[in-house]
C-alpha positions as CSV (number, residue, x, y, z in Angstrom):
1,X,82.1,68.8,241.2
2,X,81.6,69.3,237.4
3,X,83.2,72.5,236.1
4,X,81.5,74.1,233.1
5,X,83.8,77.1,233.0
6,X,85.6,78.0,229.8
7,X,89.4,78.4,230.0
8,X,90.7,82.0,230.1
9,X,92.1,81.7,226.6
10,X,88.7,80.6,225.3
11,X,86.9,83.4,227.1
12,X,89.3,85.9,225.6
13,X,88.6,84.4,222.1
14,X,84.8,84.6,222.8
15,X,85.1,88.3,223.7
16,X,87.2,89.0,220.6
17,X,84.8,87.2,218.2
18,X,81.8,88.8,219.8
19,X,83.3,92.1,219.1
20,X,84.0,91.1,215.4
21,X,80.4,89.8,215.1
22,X,78.9,93.1,216.5
23,X,81.3,95.5,214.8
24,X,82.0,93.9,211.4
25,X,79.4,91.1,210.6
26,X,76.1,92.6,211.9
27,X,76.4,96.1,210.2
28,X,76.8,94.5,206.7
29,X,74.4,91.5,207.3
30,X,71.5,93.0,205.3
31,X,73.8,94.2,202.5
32,X,75.2,90.8,201.7
33,X,71.8,89.2,202.1
34,X,70.6,91.5,199.3
35,X,73.8,91.2,197.2
36,X,74.0,87.4,197.0
37,X,77.4,85.8,196.1
38,X,79.3,89.1,196.3
39,X,82.7,88.6,197.9
40,X,82.7,89.9,201.5
41,X,85.4,92.5,201.3
42,X,85.1,93.5,204.9
43,X,85.9,89.9,206.0
44,X,89.0,89.6,203.8
45,X,90.2,93.0,205.1
46,X,89.7,91.8,208.7
47,X,91.6,88.5,208.1
48,X,94.4,90.4,206.5
49,X,94.7,92.7,209.4
50,X,94.8,89.8,211.8
51,X,97.4,87.8,209.9
52,X,101.0,88.2,211.2
53,X,103.8,89.1,208.7
54,X,104.8,86.1,206.6
55,X,108.2,84.5,207.4
56,X,109.8,81.4,206.2
57,X,109.0,78.4,208.2
58,X,111.2,75.4,209.1
59,X,109.9,72.0,208.1
60,X,109.1,71.2,211.7
61,X,107.0,74.3,212.1
62,X,105.0,73.6,209.0
63,X,104.1,70.1,210.4
64,X,103.1,71.5,213.8
65,X,100.7,74.1,212.4
66,X,97.2,73.2,213.3
67,X,95.4,75.3,210.6
68,X,92.6,76.2,213.0
69,X,92.9,79.9,212.5
70,X,91.3,81.6,215.5
71,X,90.8,78.5,217.5
72,X,94.3,77.9,219.1
73,X,95.1,77.0,222.6
74,X,94.5,74.0,225.0
75,X,90.9,73.3,223.9
76,X,90.8,74.2,220.2
77,X,87.5,72.5,219.4
78,X,85.7,74.1,222.4
79,X,87.2,77.4,221.4
80,X,86.1,76.9,217.8
81,X,82.4,76.2,218.6
82,X,82.3,79.1,221.1
83,X,83.8,81.5,218.6
84,X,81.5,80.2,215.8
85,X,78.4,80.8,218.0
86,X,79.4,84.4,218.4
87,X,80.2,85.0,214.7
88,X,76.9,83.3,213.7
89,X,75.2,85.7,216.0
90,X,76.6,88.4,213.7
91,X,75.8,86.6,210.4
92,X,75.8,82.9,209.5
93,X,76.4,83.4,205.8
94,X,79.4,85.7,206.3
95,X,80.8,83.2,208.8
96,X,80.8,80.5,206.1
97,X,82.9,82.8,203.9
98,X,85.7,83.0,206.5
99,X,89.0,82.5,204.5
100,X,91.0,79.3,205.2
101,X,88.1,77.9,207.3
102,X,85.9,76.1,204.8
103,X,84.4,72.6,205.4
104,X,87.2,71.2,203.3
105,X,89.8,72.6,205.7
106,X,88.2,70.6,208.5
107,X,88.5,67.4,206.3
108,X,92.2,68.1,205.7
109,X,92.7,68.8,209.4
110,X,90.8,65.6,210.4
111,X,92.5,63.0,208.1
112,X,95.3,64.8,206.2
113,X,99.0,64.0,206.8
114,X,101.3,66.6,208.3
115,X,102.7,67.3,204.9
116,X,99.2,67.8,203.4
117,X,98.2,70.1,206.3
118,X,101.3,72.2,205.6
119,X,100.9,72.2,201.8
120,X,97.3,73.3,201.8
121,X,97.6,75.7,204.7
122,X,96.3,79.1,203.7
123,X,93.9,77.7,201.1
124,X,90.1,78.1,201.5
125,X,88.8,74.6,200.9
126,X,85.2,73.6,200.2
127,X,83.9,70.1,200.5
128,X,82.0,68.3,197.7
129,X,79.9,65.3,198.7
130,X,76.3,65.6,197.5
131,X,75.4,64.5,193.9
132,X,72.2,64.5,191.9
133,X,71.6,60.9,193.0
134,X,73.4,60.9,196.4
135,X,72.3,63.3,199.1
136,X,72.3,62.1,202.7
137,X,73.1,58.6,201.6
138,X,76.8,59.1,201.0
139,X,77.2,55.4,200.2
140,X,75.3,56.2,196.9
141,X,78.2,58.4,195.6
142,X,79.0,57.6,192.0
143,X,81.8,60.1,191.3
144,X,84.9,58.0,190.5
145,X,88.7,58.3,191.0
146,X,91.1,56.0,189.2
147,X,94.9,56.0,189.3
148,X,96.8,56.4,186.0
149,X,99.9,54.2,186.6
150,X,101.9,56.0,183.8
151,X,101.7,59.5,185.3
152,X,100.9,58.5,188.9
153,X,97.9,60.8,188.9
154,X,94.3,60.4,190.1
155,X,91.7,61.0,187.4
156,X,88.4,62.2,188.8
157,X,85.0,62.1,187.0
158,X,81.6,63.0,188.3
159,X,79.2,65.8,189.2
160,X,78.8,67.5,192.6
161,X,76.0,69.8,193.7
162,X,75.2,72.1,196.6
163,X,79.0,72.6,197.3
164,X,79.2,75.3,200.0
165,X,81.8,77.9,199.0
166,X,82.4,76.0,195.8
167,X,82.6,79.2,193.7
168,X,84.9,81.4,195.9
169,X,87.1,78.6,197.3
170,X,90.7,77.9,196.4
171,X,90.3,74.1,196.6
172,X,87.7,71.4,196.9
173,X,87.8,68.2,198.9
174,X,86.0,65.7,196.7
175,X,84.4,62.4,197.8
176,X,84.7,59.7,195.1
177,X,84.8,56.0,194.9
178,X,87.8,53.9,193.7
179,X,85.6,50.9,193.0
180,X,81.8,51.0,192.9
181,X,81.6,47.2,193.4
182,X,83.2,47.5,196.8
183,X,80.7,49.8,198.3
184,X,81.4,52.2,201.2
185,X,84.9,50.9,201.8
186,X,86.1,52.3,198.4
187,X,85.0,55.9,199.1
188,X,87.9,58.2,199.5
189,X,88.4,62.0,199.6
190,X,90.7,64.0,197.3
191,X,91.9,67.6,197.3
192,X,91.4,69.3,194.0
193,X,92.8,72.8,193.6
194,X,90.7,75.3,191.7
195,X,91.9,76.0,188.1
196,X,93.1,72.5,187.2
197,X,91.9,71.3,183.8
198,X,88.7,69.2,183.9
199,X,87.1,71.0,186.9
200,X,84.2,73.3,186.0
201,X,81.9,75.3,188.2
202,X,78.6,75.0,186.2
203,X,76.1,76.7,188.5
204,X,75.9,79.0,191.5
205,X,72.6,78.5,193.4
206,X,70.1,81.2,194.5
207,X,69.1,80.4,198.0
208,X,66.6,81.0,200.8
209,X,69.2,81.9,203.4
210,X,72.9,82.3,204.1
211,X,73.0,84.3,200.9
212,X,76.4,85.8,201.6
213,X,77.8,82.2,201.2
214,X,77.9,80.8,197.7
215,X,76.7,77.3,196.9
216,X,77.8,75.8,193.6
217,X,77.6,72.8,191.3
218,X,80.9,71.4,190.0
219,X,81.6,68.9,187.2
220,X,84.8,66.9,186.9
221,X,85.7,65.5,183.5
222,X,89.0,63.5,183.4
223,X,90.3,65.9,186.1
224,X,93.9,65.0,186.9
225,X,95.4,65.6,190.4
226,X,98.7,64.6,192.0
227,X,98.8,61.2,193.7
228,X,99.6,62.8,197.1
229,X,96.3,64.7,197.0
230,X,94.3,61.7,198.4
231,X,93.4,62.1,202.1
232,X,94.1,58.9,204.0
233,X,95.2,55.6,202.6
234,X,94.4,54.6,199.0
235,X,94.1,50.9,200.2
236,X,90.5,49.4,200.0
237,X,89.8,47.3,203.0
238,X,87.4,44.3,203.1
239,X,83.9,45.2,202.1
240,X,82.4,47.4,204.9
241,X,82.7,51.0,206.1
242,X,86.4,51.3,206.6
243,X,87.0,53.6,203.7
244,X,84.0,55.8,204.3
245,X,84.7,55.7,208.0
246,X,87.9,57.6,207.5
247,X,86.4,60.5,205.7
248,X,83.3,60.4,207.9
249,X,85.6,61.4,210.8
250,X,85.4,64.9,209.3
251,X,81.8,65.2,210.5
252,X,82.8,64.5,214.1
253,X,84.6,67.8,213.9
254,X,82.3,69.8,211.7
255,X,78.9,68.9,213.1
256,X,79.6,70.7,216.4
257,X,80.5,73.8,214.3
258,X,77.1,73.6,212.5
259,X,75.4,73.2,215.8
260,X,77.2,76.3,217.1
261,X,76.0,78.3,214.0
262,X,72.4,77.2,214.8
263,X,72.7,78.3,218.4
264,X,74.3,81.6,217.4
265,X,71.6,82.7,214.9
266,X,68.8,81.6,217.1
267,X,70.3,83.5,220.0
268,X,70.4,86.6,217.9
269,X,66.6,86.2,217.2
270,X,65.8,85.5,220.8
271,X,67.8,88.4,222.2
272,X,66.2,90.9,219.7
273,X,62.7,89.6,220.5
274,X,63.3,89.8,224.3
275,X,64.7,93.3,224.0
276,X,61.6,94.4,221.9
277,X,59.2,92.9,224.4
278,X,61.0,94.5,227.4
279,X,60.8,97.9,225.7
280,X,57.0,97.4,225.6
281,X,56.9,96.7,229.4
282,X,57.1,92.9,229.5
283,X,59.2,91.3,232.3
284,X,60.6,87.8,232.6
285,X,60.7,86.7,236.3
286,X,62.9,83.6,236.4
287,X,62.1,82.6,239.9
288,X,58.4,82.4,239.4
289,X,56.5,79.2,239.0
290,X,55.4,78.4,235.4
291,X,51.8,78.4,236.7
292,X,52.1,82.1,237.3
293,X,53.7,83.1,233.9
294,X,51.8,84.4,230.9
295,X,52.1,82.8,227.5
296,X,54.8,85.2,226.3
297,X,56.9,84.8,229.4
298,X,56.7,81.0,229.2
299,X,57.6,81.0,225.5
300,X,60.7,83.2,226.1
301,X,62.0,81.1,229.1
302,X,61.3,77.8,227.3
303,X,63.3,79.0,224.2
304,X,66.2,80.1,226.4
305,X,66.2,76.7,228.0
306,X,66.2,75.0,224.6
307,X,69.2,76.9,223.5
308,X,71.1,76.2,226.7
309,X,70.5,72.5,226.4
310,X,71.8,72.6,222.8
311,X,74.8,74.6,223.9
312,X,75.8,72.2,226.7
313,X,75.4,69.2,224.4
314,X,77.6,70.9,221.8
315,X,80.3,71.8,224.3
316,X,80.4,68.2,225.4
317,X,80.9,67.0,221.8
318,X,83.6,69.5,221.2
319,X,85.3,68.8,224.5
320,X,85.4,65.0,223.8
321,X,87.2,65.8,220.5
322,X,89.8,67.9,222.4
323,X,90.5,65.0,224.8
324,X,90.8,62.4,222.1
325,X,87.5,60.6,222.8
326,X,85.4,59.4,219.8
327,X,82.4,61.8,219.7
328,X,80.4,60.6,216.7
329,X,77.2,60.0,218.7
330,X,77.5,63.2,220.7
331,X,78.3,65.3,217.5
332,X,75.1,63.9,215.9
333,X,73.1,64.6,219.1
334,X,74.4,68.2,219.3
335,X,73.6,68.9,215.6
336,X,70.2,67.3,215.7
337,X,69.2,69.2,218.9
338,X,70.7,72.6,217.8
339,X,69.2,72.5,214.3
340,X,65.8,71.6,215.5
341,X,65.9,74.1,218.4
342,X,67.1,77.0,216.2
343,X,64.3,76.4,213.7
344,X,61.6,76.4,216.4
345,X,63.1,79.4,218.2
346,X,63.5,81.7,215.1
347,X,60.0,80.7,213.9
348,X,58.5,81.5,217.3
349,X,60.3,84.8,217.5
350,X,58.8,85.9,214.1
351,X,55.4,84.7,215.4
352,X,55.6,86.7,218.7
353,X,56.8,89.9,217.0
354,X,54.1,89.7,214.3
355,X,54.5,92.3,211.6
356,X,57.9,93.5,213.1
357,X,59.2,89.9,212.8
358,X,58.0,89.5,209.2
359,X,59.2,92.9,208.0
360,X,62.6,93.4,206.3
361,X,63.0,96.5,208.5
362,X,64.6,94.2,211.0
363,X,66.8,91.0,210.6
364,X,64.4,88.6,212.4
365,X,63.0,87.3,209.1
366,X,66.5,86.8,207.8
367,X,67.5,84.8,210.9
368,X,64.6,82.5,210.3
369,X,65.7,81.9,206.7
370,X,69.4,81.5,207.7
371,X,68.9,79.0,210.5
372,X,67.0,76.5,208.4
373,X,70.2,75.3,206.6
374,X,71.7,74.2,210.0
375,X,69.1,71.5,210.2
376,X,69.9,70.3,206.6
377,X,73.6,70.4,205.7
378,X,76.2,68.1,207.2
379,X,73.4,65.5,207.4
380,X,69.8,66.4,207.9
381,X,68.1,66.2,211.3
382,X,66.4,63.0,210.2
383,X,69.7,61.4,209.3
384,X,71.2,62.5,212.7
385,X,68.3,60.7,214.4
386,X,69.1,57.5,212.5
387,X,72.8,57.7,213.4
388,X,71.8,58.3,217.1
389,X,69.4,55.4,217.1
390,X,71.9,53.0,215.4
391,X,74.6,53.9,217.9
392,X,72.4,53.5,221.0
393,X,70.7,50.3,219.8
394,X,73.9,48.8,218.3
395,X,72.2,48.4,214.9
396,X,74.0,48.4,211.6
397,X,73.0,50.5,208.7
398,X,71.2,47.6,207.0
399,X,69.2,46.9,210.2
400,X,67.9,50.4,210.6
401,X,67.2,52.6,207.6
């Protein structure tokens, strides 16, 4: 028998984060949508209240710390996606502002050494990948990193755009190449702490959705960082994907999180829509044949089914990560399905509700705006389909573009 039950610790976390989403995120959701880029003071106050008193750690304790914040226990990745779905139900943009849990933190957790995980613990880390000439094709990255043998420092040069949390973060994980002539194998990731000379935030974007979360452009001009700030080995293997493959492991962990965000915000829209319809006398008989359902009933039940499929795919991807099984294919499948389903669900909810859905009196129009990013960042839906096709067919990148 297949057991789909969550562990007791995960259920407890789910209940706790649902309470936070309902009591903290949702009440201020509209405010931070209107006041773009303003620091979410309620969130920082919440995190401070949840943080235990600081005490001096032993070296062993520092190495054992997972850095996953809320998601502790026997199934940390499943717990993470479950809690992220609940918090995204409250507000997706505010979720992305969660201290110490930026995309860069996931990169450090995925490929960092125990010493690096301990050294950067407590820092809110963004991740800088996209460039003016390199979007979904990460192999086109032109930012460079070279080693100064005299000072044993890395010198980074380049421009990054659309860096989520790049303005409010404490550090940025930067993807750069050690040798452009060696292709993807030479791409490495480096931790650059905010405030170092040569790193400048040049722009903060005004966006369609997730407006509580800042998105920045950053320029690096002869930016020097310590040698030990490289994530993974500095060695360049034979020409191929070995170098990029190391940093790409980050996506195996973060894509299920993005899928959970999509599911959470779409669920918020669907629940609101269903409640409104029920208040007008509509019913939703689950045991009735589709032939005997009206158009509204069929739409609601189909949307619920779409989200449940996305949720099960996502739990599978997260569970594989917890058990040490490579989940690259499943993570891409989960993100592609969730991003697409969330876009369709929120759009349909606005359509069903009509003027109520389009009006700023309610949050439905905001959920439509917020969910779109989940089908774009961490690799667009189209890119995920390419990854899935290559994996299933056994094709290389050059064989299927």
